[in-house]
N, C-alpha and C positions, 0 to 999 in steps of 0.2 A: 822522284820523291818517294820516300819510304812509306809503307803503310803502317798502321798501328800494330798489326800483327808482327811485322818484321822488326819493329822497334822492340816489342816485347820479347821476341826470340833472341834479340841481341842482349837485352838487359836481364832476362830471366830464361836462360837457355834450357833449363830442365823442365820447363812447363809448369803446370799447376795453376794456370790462368785460362780465362776465356775472354775474347773481345768481340763485341758486335760494333762494327763501324771502325772509325779511326780516331775517336776521341776518348779521353780518360774516363768519362762517365760511362762508357760502354764496356769497361773492364770489370771482370769478376775475378777476384783472387781466391781460387778454390783450395789449392794445396801448396801455397808458397807464401813467402813474406811479401806483403804489399809494398809497392814503390809509391813515391809521391807524384803528384801531378807535375811538379817541376822536373823531376827526374825523367818522367815520360816525355814531356815537351822537349827537354834538352836532348833526348835520345834521337829525335828526328834530325837534329843538326849533326850528330855524331855518326849516324848510320852509314852514310856514304863512305866515309873514310874507313870505318870498321869493316864494311863489306869488301872494299878494295884490299885491305890487309888480309882478310880471310881468303880471297881469291888468289892473291900473290903467294900466300903460304901453301895453298893447295897445289899451285903450279910448281913451286919449289919441291914440295914433297913428291909430286908425280915425276919430275925430272930426276930426282935422286933415286927413286925406285927403278925407273927405266935404266939409269946408268948402272945401278947395282945388278940388274938382270942382264945388262949388256945388249939391250934391244932398243929400237927406235919406237916412236909413238905409232908410226904406221904398222910396224911389226906387231905391236901390242893389239892394235885394232884387228889385225888379221887373226890373232889368237882368240880374240873374244867374239869373233863373228861366227 
């Protein structure tokens, strides 16, 4: 289950907000356009699929970069250690 902070990072990725706890009443919109309570609540249902998409895209990007470099993931780990 997503936290309120994770949902806000999905909905307002550039920040400008602060949250205390996991409910809408704990949000302070400091330097961003506020969202509605309905948008925030719906974000909890959307978060898991959004996160899965983000992770899949990162894996695809990583594989493409490794292929472009012509190295394996293990070889990349050796280079970075």
